[in-house]
N, C-alpha and C positions, 0 to 999 in steps of 0.2 A: 504493500500500500504506500509505503514511504517513497518507493521508486515512482509509483504512478502519479503521486502528487508532485514530485520534484520535476517530472518531465514538463508539464505545462508551465511551471515557473521558469524553468530554464529556457523554454521556447519564448516566453514573454520577455525575459531579460535579453535574449538574442535579438528580438524584434526591436526592443528599445535601443539596443546598442548599435543596430544597423545604421540608422541615420547619423549617429554621432561618429561612427567609424568612417563613414563617407566624408563627413565634414572635416574630421581630423586629417584624412588623407589629402583632401583639397588644400587645406591650410599648410600642411607639411610640404607639399610640392611647390606651392606658391612661395613659401618662405625660402626654400632652396634657391629659387631663381632670384629672389630679391637679395639674398646673401651673396650670390655670385656677382650681381651688379655692383654691390658696395665694395667688392674686392677688385673690380675691374675698372680702374681709373681711366685707362685708355679709352674704353668704350664711353664712359661718362663724358669725357672731353670731346671725343669725335662726334657723338650724337648731338652735342650742343653747338658745335662749330658752324655748321651750315645754317641752322635756323637763325643764329645771331647775325651771320653775314646777310642773309635774305632780309631780315627785319631792320637791321641797323645800317646796311649799306644800299642794298638793291631797292628797298621800298622808298627811302628818301630820294634816291636818284631818279626813280620813275615819277615820284611826286613832283620833283623839280622840273622834269621834262614834260609831263602831261598833267600838271596840277590844275589846269583850267577846266577839266571835265567835272562831271557830277559825282564821280566816285572819289572818295578820299583814300588814296592808295596805301598809306601807311597802316591805318586800321584794317583795311581790306586784306593786305598781304599778311599782317599779323594773325588775323583769324584763320586765314588759309594755311599758313605755315604751322601754326599751333595744332590745328586739327590733323594736318598731314603728318607732322612729326610723331605725334603720339599714336596715331593709327598705324603708321608704318613701323614704328618701334615695336609695337605689340605684335604685328604681323611677322616681321623679320625675326623677332626674338624667339618665336616658336621654332625657329630653325634648330634650336637646341634639342628638339625632339629627334632630329637626325643624328646629332652628336650622341644622344643617349642610346639611339639604336646601334650606332657604330661601336659604342662602349659596352653594349649588351645591358645597359642599365634599364632601358625600356622593357626588355623581356623580363627582367626581374620584377618590375612593378606590375607588369601585365599578368603575371601568374599569381599575384597576390589577390586575396578575396575582396577586391574593391571593384566597383563599377567602372567600366571603361570610360564612361562619360565623366565620372568624377576625376579620373586621372587626366583626361584631356582638359577638363574645365579648370583643374588645379594649375595646369601649365599655362592656360590662357590668363587666369587670375594673377599668376606670378608675373607674367610679362606685362600685364596691366599695371601692377604695382611698380614695376620697373619704369614704365613710361610716364606715370604721373609725376614723379619728381622732375623729370625732364620738362614736362609741361609747366610745372611751377616755376622752374628756372627761366623758361622762355617768357612766361607772363611777367615775372619780375623785371626782366631785361626790357621788355616792351614798355612797362610802366616807367622805368627809369629814363627812357628816351622820349617820353611824352605821349605815348598812346593813351587816349582817354579811357579811364577804367576806375570805377568806384569799387568800394569794398563789397557792396551788394552784387555787382557784376562778377567779381572774382569768385565769390561764394557760390553763385548760381552756376558758374562755369565748371565747378568741381564735379558735380554729378554728371554733367554733360560729357566731361572729359572721360569719366569712368565708362560711360556707355560707349564712347568712341573707341576706347582701348579694348574693351571686350569684343566689340565688333571687328576690330582689326585683328585680334588674336584668332577669332573664328575663321576669318579669311585666310590667315596664315596656315591654319590646320588643313584646310581643304586643298591648298596649293601644295604644301609639303607632303601631304599623304601619298602623293603619286611620284615623289622624287626619290631616286635611289640612294643618293649620298649628299654630303655637304657641298662638294664641288659643283654638282649639278644645281643645287639650290642657289649658290652664289652666282652662277652663270645665268640662271633663268630669272631670278627675282628682279634684277634691274630692268629687264624687258617688260616685266609685269607692272612694276612700280612707276617707272619714268613717264610713260604715256599718261598715266593717271594724274600726274602733276598738272597737266594742261587740260585734260578731259574733265577733271574735278573742279577746275576753276581756282586752283590755289593762288595763281598770280594774275589770272585774267577773268573778267566777267564772261558769263556763258550766254549772253544775249545774241540772238540772230546768227546762230551757228548754221553752217551748211548741213543739209539733212544727214549725210553720212557721219559727220562729226557729232551731230546732235544724238544720233542713235548710239554711237560709241560712248558718249558722255552719260547717257541715261543708264547704260549697263555697267558703268564704272562704279564699283562699290565706294571708293573714296569720295566720290561726289557727294553722297548723302551724309557722310561724316563732316565734311567741310561745310556743307550748307546748313546742317543742324547747328553747328557752333556759331555760324554767322547769324542765323535766326535768333538764337538766344542772346548773343552779344548785342545785336541791333535793338532787341526788345528792351533790355535792361540798361543799355547805355545809349540813350537818345542823343542824337547829334551826328556822329559819323555815319555816313551812308555806305554800308558795306554790301548792299544789293544781294540779299538771299534770293535763291531761285524759287523755292517752294516753301509752303508753310511748315512749321516745326512738326506738326502732327503727321504730315505726309512723310517727312524724312524719318520720323520715329517708326512709323508703320513699315517702311521699306527696310530700315535697319533691323527691326525685330524679326521680320520674315526671313531676311537673308541670314541673320545670325543663327536662327534655328536650322535652316537648311545647311549652312556651312558647317555647323557643329555636328549635326547628325550624319551628314554624308562624309565629312572629313574623318570623323571617328570610325565609322564603318570601314572606310578605305584604309585607314592607318592600321587598324586592328587586323584586317585581312592581310596586309603586307607583312605584319609581324608574324602571323601564323604561317605564311608561305616562305619564311626565311629558312 
């Protein structure tokens, strides 16, 4: 009888510990990536160099040359570069999944009693936590050079930045799930990212595009990350005209739908690749 009564209790305890086990796994994987960033000062400096050049040098130069237009180019480029940087950082940071595969670390965690989705989401969350400090540094630099920004605007941009980094991480998963090694990832990723700088409107407004470019722009995931951040910035920081393309609700719906698809399909493809090794 003692055994019979103990079994349901053990089962109930196992059910209660299941969600906590998954959460602990997600946080442990995320902490691992954040710790790696804090030890990698070269990556920290490299990831901040280009955004600072774009915002501190390119934007004022373009403003001086084309400042007579309706768009204020310094805030416009700041919002574009901020969204692009954190989105790309999260997407490219997931490249460490390939490093883990080459070091057989991914096989070790994939045989553990943890959901595959928890493992992948932990990796995405880790790279999001890596991207957020970069975004904070870019925002601080933009404020120092005079980009209009109130405390309320900065605070509301924080959850928006988190959404963008999670979205970028999910995009990275679906791309990297079909790549065989790190070298292939380093060769292919620039061809995926660079066109999106222009198709997403990081440096240029997306008005009156030719039909082929308009189609490519609409299927560019980075576009919706950039436009969402510009939507929120222009709403909470009246004055600078940064010309968002679509309403924030539309961008959020697209981001939410693509995040689910990228995460689900990317996880399935990555797990299948692990099983076939």
